[in-house]
PDB file of N, CA, C and O in Angstrom:
ATOM      1  N   MET A   1       0.862 -16.606  32.823  1.00  0.00           N
ATOM      2  CA  MET A   1       1.862 -15.624  33.154  1.00  0.00           C
ATOM      3  C   MET A   1       2.257 -14.894  31.881  1.00  0.00           C
ATOM      4  O   MET A   1       2.477 -15.520  30.845  1.00  0.00           O
ATOM      5  N   VAL A   2       2.346 -13.587  31.955  1.00  0.00           N
ATOM      6  CA  VAL A   2       2.697 -12.754  30.810  1.00  0.00           C
ATOM      7  C   VAL A   2       4.057 -12.130  31.055  1.00  0.00           C
ATOM      8  O   VAL A   2       4.325 -11.590  32.129  1.00  0.00           O
ATOM      9  N   THR A   3       4.913 -12.211  30.045  1.00  0.00           N
ATOM     10  CA  THR A   3       6.230 -11.594  30.122  1.00  0.00           C
ATOM     11  C   THR A   3       6.278 -10.481  29.099  1.00  0.00           C
ATOM     12  O   THR A   3       6.050 -10.716  27.912  1.00  0.00           O
ATOM     13  N   THR A   4       6.571  -9.275  29.545  1.00  0.00           N
ATOM     14  CA  THR A   4       6.663  -8.134  28.652  1.00  0.00           C
ATOM     15  C   THR A   4       8.126  -7.824  28.406  1.00  0.00           C
ATOM     16  O   THR A   4       8.899  -7.612  29.340  1.00  0.00           O
ATOM     17  N   ILE A   5       8.494  -7.801  27.132  1.00  0.00           N
ATOM     18  CA  ILE A   5       9.866  -7.473  26.741  1.00  0.00           C
ATOM     19  C   ILE A   5       9.800  -6.203  25.921  1.00  0.00           C
ATOM     20  O   ILE A   5       9.138  -6.156  24.885  1.00  0.00           O
ATOM     21  N   LYS A   6      10.482  -5.182  26.383  1.00  0.00           N
ATOM     22  CA  LYS A   6      10.437  -3.891  25.712  1.00  0.00           C
ATOM     23  C   LYS A   6      11.528  -3.793  24.656  1.00  0.00           C
ATOM     24  O   LYS A   6      12.552  -4.473  24.724  1.00  0.00           O
ATOM     25  N   LYS A   7      11.283  -2.939  23.694  1.00  0.00           N
ATOM     26  CA  LYS A   7      12.232  -2.712  22.616  1.00  0.00           C
ATOM     27  C   LYS A   7      13.549  -2.201  23.201  1.00  0.00           C
ATOM     28  O   LYS A   7      13.553  -1.301  24.040  1.00  0.00           O
ATOM     29  N   GLY A   8      14.648  -2.771  22.760  1.00  0.00           N
ATOM     30  CA  GLY A   8      15.956  -2.349  23.233  1.00  0.00           C
ATOM     31  C   GLY A   8      16.500  -3.213  24.362  1.00  0.00           C
ATOM     32  O   GLY A   8      17.619  -2.992  24.826  1.00  0.00           O
ATOM     33  N   THR A   9      15.722  -4.192  24.809  1.00  0.00           N
ATOM     34  CA  THR A   9      16.177  -5.085  25.867  1.00  0.00           C
ATOM     35  C   THR A   9      17.277  -5.982  25.305  1.00  0.00           C
ATOM     36  O   THR A   9      17.161  -6.497  24.193  1.00  0.00           O
ATOM     37  N   SER A  10      18.334  -6.162  26.074  1.00  0.00           N
ATOM     38  CA  SER A  10      19.466  -6.950  25.588  1.00  0.00           C
ATOM     39  C   SER A  10      19.090  -8.431  25.466  1.00  0.00           C
ATOM     40  O   SER A  10      18.180  -8.912  26.141  1.00  0.00           O
ATOM     41  N   ARG A  11      19.796  -9.125  24.609  1.00  0.00           N
ATOM     42  CA  ARG A  11      19.547 -10.545  24.370  1.00  0.00           C
ATOM     43  C   ARG A  11      19.774 -11.346  25.647  1.00  0.00           C
ATOM     44  O   ARG A  11      19.018 -12.271  25.945  1.00  0.00           O
ATOM     45  N   LYS A  12      20.808 -10.996  26.397  1.00  0.00           N
ATOM     46  CA  LYS A  12      21.113 -11.696  27.649  1.00  0.00           C
ATOM     47  C   LYS A  12      19.957 -11.556  28.643  1.00  0.00           C
ATOM     48  O   LYS A  12      19.579 -12.523  29.304  1.00  0.00           O
ATOM     49  N   LYS A  13      19.409 -10.366  28.741  1.00  0.00           N
ATOM     50  CA  LYS A  13      18.299 -10.113  29.654  1.00  0.00           C
ATOM     51  C   LYS A  13      17.059 -10.924  29.252  1.00  0.00           C
ATOM     52  O   LYS A  13      16.357 -11.463  30.107  1.00  0.00           O
ATOM     53  N   ILE A  14      16.802 -11.002  27.949  1.00  0.00           N
ATOM     54  CA  ILE A  14      15.653 -11.761  27.461  1.00  0.00           C
ATOM     55  C   ILE A  14      15.823 -13.240  27.797  1.00  0.00           C
ATOM     56  O   ILE A  14      14.883 -13.885  28.261  1.00  0.00           O
ATOM     57  N   ILE A  15      17.016 -13.774  27.565  1.00  0.00           N
ATOM     58  CA  ILE A  15      17.283 -15.184  27.855  1.00  0.00           C
ATOM     59  C   ILE A  15      17.125 -15.465  29.338  1.00  0.00           C
ATOM     60  O   ILE A  15      16.558 -16.490  29.717  1.00  0.00           O
ATOM     61  N   ASP A  16      17.621 -14.561  30.188  1.00  0.00           N
ATOM     62  CA  ASP A  16      17.481 -14.736  31.635  1.00  0.00           C
ATOM     63  C   ASP A  16      16.013 -14.764  32.055  1.00  0.00           C
ATOM     64  O   ASP A  16      15.616 -15.590  32.877  1.00  0.00           O
ATOM     65  N   VAL A  17      15.216 -13.872  31.497  1.00  0.00           N
ATOM     66  CA  VAL A  17      13.790 -13.812  31.838  1.00  0.00           C
ATOM     67  C   VAL A  17      13.091 -15.097  31.408  1.00  0.00           C
ATOM     68  O   VAL A  17      12.271 -15.636  32.152  1.00  0.00           O
ATOM     69  N   LEU A  18      13.410 -15.593  30.209  1.00  0.00           N
ATOM     70  CA  LEU A  18      12.765 -16.802  29.714  1.00  0.00           C
ATOM     71  C   LEU A  18      13.186 -18.031  30.512  1.00  0.00           C
ATOM     72  O   LEU A  18      12.376 -18.938  30.706  1.00  0.00           O
ATOM     73  N   LYS A  19      14.424 -18.084  30.976  1.00  0.00           N
ATOM     74  CA  LYS A  19      14.880 -19.208  31.796  1.00  0.00           C
ATOM     75  C   LYS A  19      14.158 -19.233  33.133  1.00  0.00           C
ATOM     76  O   LYS A  19      13.799 -20.303  33.624  1.00  0.00           O
ATOM     77  N   LYS A  20      13.944 -18.075  33.720  1.00  0.00           N
ATOM     78  CA  LYS A  20      13.228 -17.995  34.995  1.00  0.00           C
ATOM     79  C   LYS A  20      11.777 -18.437  34.820  1.00  0.00           C
ATOM     80  O   LYS A  20      11.176 -18.996  35.738  1.00  0.00           O
ATOM     81  N   ARG A  21      11.228 -18.186  33.652  1.00  0.00           N
ATOM     82  CA  ARG A  21       9.824 -18.463  33.395  1.00  0.00           C
ATOM     83  C   ARG A  21       9.557 -19.955  33.238  1.00  0.00           C
ATOM     84  O   ARG A  21       8.454 -20.414  33.533  1.00  0.00           O
ATOM     85  N   LYS A  22      10.538 -20.713  32.782  1.00  0.00           N
ATOM     86  CA  LYS A  22      10.347 -22.145  32.575  1.00  0.00           C
ATOM     87  C   LYS A  22      10.257 -22.850  33.919  1.00  0.00           C
ATOM     88  O   LYS A  22      11.241 -22.963  34.650  1.00  0.00           O
ATOM     89  N   THR A  23       9.078 -23.311  34.219  1.00  0.00           N
ATOM     90  CA  THR A  23       8.859 -24.054  35.454  1.00  0.00           C
ATOM     91  C   THR A  23       8.159 -25.353  35.119  1.00  0.00           C
ATOM     92  O   THR A  23       7.371 -25.415  34.175  1.00  0.00           O
ATOM     93  N   LYS A  24       8.431 -26.356  35.863  1.00  0.00           N
ATOM     94  CA  LYS A  24       7.783 -27.648  35.672  1.00  0.00           C
ATOM     95  C   LYS A  24       6.350 -27.539  36.178  1.00  0.00           C
ATOM     96  O   LYS A  24       6.104 -27.134  37.314  1.00  0.00           O
ATOM     97  N   THR A  25       5.421 -27.905  35.322  1.00  0.00           N
ATOM     98  CA  THR A  25       4.023 -27.843  35.716  1.00  0.00           C
ATOM     99  C   THR A  25       3.669 -29.070  36.535  1.00  0.00           C
ATOM    100  O   THR A  25       4.204 -30.157  36.316  1.00  0.00           O
ATOM    101  N   LYS A  26       2.784 -28.887  37.458  1.00  0.00           N
ATOM    102  CA  LYS A  26       2.301 -29.995  38.272  1.00  0.00           C
ATOM    103  C   LYS A  26       1.218 -30.716  37.495  1.00  0.00           C
ATOM    104  O   LYS A  26       0.451 -30.098  36.757  1.00  0.00           O
ATOM    105  N   GLY A  27       1.162 -31.989  37.662  1.00  0.00           N
ATOM    106  CA  GLY A  27       0.088 -32.729  37.029  1.00  0.00           C
ATOM    107  C   GLY A  27       0.580 -33.756  36.044  1.00  0.00           C
ATOM    108  O   GLY A  27       1.657 -34.330  36.204  1.00  0.00           O
ATOM    109  N   LEU A  28      -0.211 -33.979  35.036  1.00  0.00           N
ATOM    110  CA  LEU A  28      -0.012 -35.049  34.068  1.00  0.00           C
ATOM    111  C   LEU A  28       0.985 -34.646  32.993  1.00  0.00           C
ATOM    112  O   LEU A  28       0.913 -33.541  32.455  1.00  0.00           O
ATOM    113  N   ASP A  29       1.922 -35.546  32.679  1.00  0.00           N
ATOM    114  CA  ASP A  29       2.885 -35.316  31.610  1.00  0.00           C
ATOM    115  C   ASP A  29       2.310 -35.921  30.326  1.00  0.00           C
ATOM    116  O   ASP A  29       2.363 -37.136  30.131  1.00  0.00           O
ATOM    117  N   LEU A  30       1.765 -35.078  29.462  1.00  0.00           N
ATOM    118  CA  LEU A  30       1.090 -35.561  28.262  1.00  0.00           C
ATOM    119  C   LEU A  30       2.057 -35.962  27.159  1.00  0.00           C
ATOM    120  O   LEU A  30       1.650 -36.625  26.206  1.00  0.00           O
ATOM    121  N   LYS A  31       3.314 -35.584  27.259  1.00  0.00           N
ATOM    122  CA  LYS A  31       4.288 -35.935  26.228  1.00  0.00           C
ATOM    123  C   LYS A  31       4.476 -37.442  26.114  1.00  0.00           C
ATOM    124  O   LYS A  31       4.812 -37.943  25.041  1.00  0.00           O
ATOM    125  N   LYS A  32       4.264 -38.165  27.197  1.00  0.00           N
ATOM    126  CA  LYS A  32       4.462 -39.610  27.146  1.00  0.00           C
ATOM    127  C   LYS A  32       3.384 -40.299  26.307  1.00  0.00           C
ATOM    128  O   LYS A  32       3.577 -41.439  25.883  1.00  0.00           O
ATOM    129  N   TYR A  33       2.260 -39.634  26.063  1.00  0.00           N
ATOM    130  CA  TYR A  33       1.190 -40.200  25.254  1.00  0.00           C
ATOM    131  C   TYR A  33       1.267 -39.780  23.791  1.00  0.00           C
ATOM    132  O   TYR A  33       0.463 -40.236  22.978  1.00  0.00           O
ATOM    133  N   CYS A  34       2.199 -38.936  23.450  1.00  0.00           N
ATOM    134  CA  CYS A  34       2.337 -38.439  22.081  1.00  0.00           C
ATOM    135  C   CYS A  34       2.645 -39.598  21.129  1.00  0.00           C
ATOM    136  O   CYS A  34       3.618 -40.326  21.325  1.00  0.00           O
ATOM    137  N   GLY A  35       1.821 -39.763  20.109  1.00  0.00           N
ATOM    138  CA  GLY A  35       2.021 -40.806  19.116  1.00  0.00           C
ATOM    139  C   GLY A  35       1.564 -42.178  19.538  1.00  0.00           C
ATOM    140  O   GLY A  35       1.873 -43.154  18.856  1.00  0.00           O
ATOM    141  N   SER A  36       0.842 -42.296  20.634  1.00  0.00           N
ATOM    142  CA  SER A  36       0.442 -43.613  21.124  1.00  0.00           C
ATOM    143  C   SER A  36      -0.884 -44.100  20.554  1.00  0.00           C
ATOM    144  O   SER A  36      -1.266 -45.248  20.780  1.00  0.00           O
ATOM    145  N   ILE A  37      -1.592 -43.246  19.819  1.00  0.00           N
ATOM    146  CA  ILE A  37      -2.879 -43.637  19.246  1.00  0.00           C
ATOM    147  C   ILE A  37      -2.659 -44.150  17.823  1.00  0.00           C
ATOM    148  O   ILE A  37      -1.982 -43.506  17.022  1.00  0.00           O
ATOM    149  N   SER A  38      -3.223 -45.289  17.523  1.00  0.00           N
ATOM    150  CA  SER A  38      -3.173 -45.790  16.151  1.00  0.00           C
ATOM    151  C   SER A  38      -4.589 -45.735  15.593  1.00  0.00           C
ATOM    152  O   SER A  38      -5.482 -46.431  16.078  1.00  0.00           O
ATOM    153  N   LEU A  39      -4.789 -44.916  14.584  1.00  0.00           N
ATOM    154  CA  LEU A  39      -6.109 -44.719  13.994  1.00  0.00           C
ATOM    155  C   LEU A  39      -6.225 -45.516  12.710  1.00  0.00           C
ATOM    156  O   LEU A  39      -5.258 -45.642  11.959  1.00  0.00           O
ATOM    157  N   GLU A  40      -7.406 -46.052  12.459  1.00  0.00           N
ATOM    158  CA  GLU A  40      -7.646 -46.790  11.232  1.00  0.00           C
ATOM    159  C   GLU A  40      -8.257 -45.906  10.158  1.00  0.00           C
ATOM    160  O   GLU A  40      -8.318 -46.294   8.991  1.00  0.00           O
ATOM    161  N   GLU A  41      -8.710 -44.722  10.545  1.00  0.00           N
ATOM    162  CA  GLU A  41      -9.341 -43.797   9.613  1.00  0.00           C
ATOM    163  C   GLU A  41      -8.546 -42.497   9.610  1.00  0.00           C
ATOM    164  O   GLU A  41      -7.903 -42.150  10.601  1.00  0.00           O
ATOM    165  N   ASP A  42      -8.594 -41.784   8.492  1.00  0.00           N
ATOM    166  CA  ASP A  42      -7.901 -40.509   8.371  1.00  0.00           C
ATOM    167  C   ASP A  42      -8.510 -39.504   9.354  1.00  0.00           C
ATOM    168  O   ASP A  42      -9.728 -39.322   9.361  1.00  0.00           O
ATOM    169  N   PRO A  43      -7.689 -38.846  10.185  1.00  0.00           N
ATOM    170  CA  PRO A  43      -8.215 -37.908  11.179  1.00  0.00           C
ATOM    171  C   PRO A  43      -9.044 -36.776  10.569  1.00  0.00           C
ATOM    172  O   PRO A  43     -10.025 -36.336  11.168  1.00  0.00           O
ATOM    173  N   LEU A  44      -8.659 -36.307   9.393  1.00  0.00           N
ATOM    174  CA  LEU A  44      -9.416 -35.243   8.749  1.00  0.00           C
ATOM    175  C   LEU A  44     -10.810 -35.719   8.342  1.00  0.00           C
ATOM    176  O   LEU A  44     -11.790 -34.989   8.487  1.00  0.00           O
ATOM    177  N   GLU A  45     -10.888 -36.936   7.838  1.00  0.00           N
ATOM    178  CA  GLU A  45     -12.190 -37.499   7.469  1.00  0.00           C
ATOM    179  C   GLU A  45     -13.059 -37.716   8.708  1.00  0.00           C
ATOM    180  O   GLU A  45     -14.269 -37.492   8.663  1.00  0.00           O
ATOM    181  N   MET A  46     -12.455 -38.144   9.799  1.00  0.00           N
ATOM    182  CA  MET A  46     -13.194 -38.320  11.048  1.00  0.00           C
ATOM    183  C   MET A  46     -13.784 -36.988  11.511  1.00  0.00           C
ATOM    184  O   MET A  46     -14.941 -36.915  11.925  1.00  0.00           O
ATOM    185  N   GLN A  47     -12.969 -35.941  11.432  1.00  0.00           N
ATOM    186  CA  GLN A  47     -13.419 -34.621  11.861  1.00  0.00           C
ATOM    187  C   GLN A  47     -14.582 -34.135  10.998  1.00  0.00           C
ATOM    188  O   GLN A  47     -15.564 -33.608  11.521  1.00  0.00           O
ATOM    189  N   LYS A  48     -14.478 -34.307   9.691  1.00  0.00           N
ATOM    190  CA  LYS A  48     -15.561 -33.895   8.799  1.00  0.00           C
ATOM    191  C   LYS A  48     -16.846 -34.659   9.114  1.00  0.00           C
ATOM    192  O   LYS A  48     -17.931 -34.076   9.129  1.00  0.00           O
ATOM    193  N   LYS A  49     -16.723 -35.961   9.366  1.00  0.00           N
ATOM    194  CA  LYS A  49     -17.890 -36.790   9.683  1.00  0.00           C
ATOM    195  C   LYS A  49     -18.536 -36.323  10.982  1.00  0.00           C
ATOM    196  O   LYS A  49     -19.761 -36.228  11.070  1.00  0.00           O
ATOM    197  N   TRP A  50     -17.714 -36.030  11.993  1.00  0.00           N
ATOM    198  CA  TRP A  50     -18.241 -35.585  13.297  1.00  0.00           C
ATOM    199  C   TRP A  50     -18.925 -34.239  13.169  1.00  0.00           C
ATOM    200  O   TRP A  50     -19.949 -34.000  13.811  1.00  0.00           O
ATOM    201  N   ARG A  51     -18.378 -33.361  12.354  1.00  0.00           N
ATOM    202  CA  ARG A  51     -19.002 -32.044  12.166  1.00  0.00           C
ATOM    203  C   ARG A  51     -20.345 -32.157  11.444  1.00  0.00           C
ATOM    204  O   ARG A  51     -21.271 -31.397  11.728  1.00  0.00           O
ATOM    205  N   ASN A  52     -20.447 -33.097  10.519  1.00  0.00           N
ATOM    206  CA  ASN A  52     -21.694 -33.271   9.772  1.00  0.00           C
ATOM    207  C   ASN A  52     -22.797 -33.901  10.612  1.00  0.00           C
ATOM    208  O   ASN A  52     -23.968 -33.837  10.237  1.00  0.00           O
ATOM    209  N   GLU A  53     -22.444 -34.508  11.742  1.00  0.00           N
ATOM    210  CA  GLU A  53     -23.468 -35.108  12.600  1.00  0.00           C
ATOM    211  C   GLU A  53     -24.387 -34.050  13.212  1.00  0.00           C
ATOM    212  O   GLU A  53     -25.510 -34.367  13.606  1.00  0.00           O
ATOM    213  N   TRP A  54     -23.938 -32.823  13.296  1.00  0.00           N
ATOM    214  CA  TRP A  54     -24.733 -31.754  13.909  1.00  0.00           C
ATOM    215  C   TRP A  54     -25.805 -31.215  12.965  1.00  0.00           C
ATOM    216  O   TRP A  54     -26.721 -30.518  13.403  1.00  0.00           O
ATOM    217  N   GLU A  55     -25.702 -31.525  11.698  1.00  0.00           N
ATOM    218  CA  GLU A  55     -26.667 -30.974  10.740  1.00  0.00           C
ATOM    219  C   GLU A  55     -27.952 -31.767  10.707  1.00  0.00           C
ATOM    220  O   GLU A  55     -28.865 -31.432   9.953  1.00  0.00           O
TER     221      GLU A  55
END
């Protein structure tokens, strides 16, 4: 969904539009999994290693 806000729109109007736009999405709530992974290796090093596998 795209919301277009034109120059000169009042702050109250912008806040009202943004409040209407916030809707609860259906499906999986991924916030409950945030921080639940414990890694033994540095994520950046893992990424570099995975990228080098293609060479």
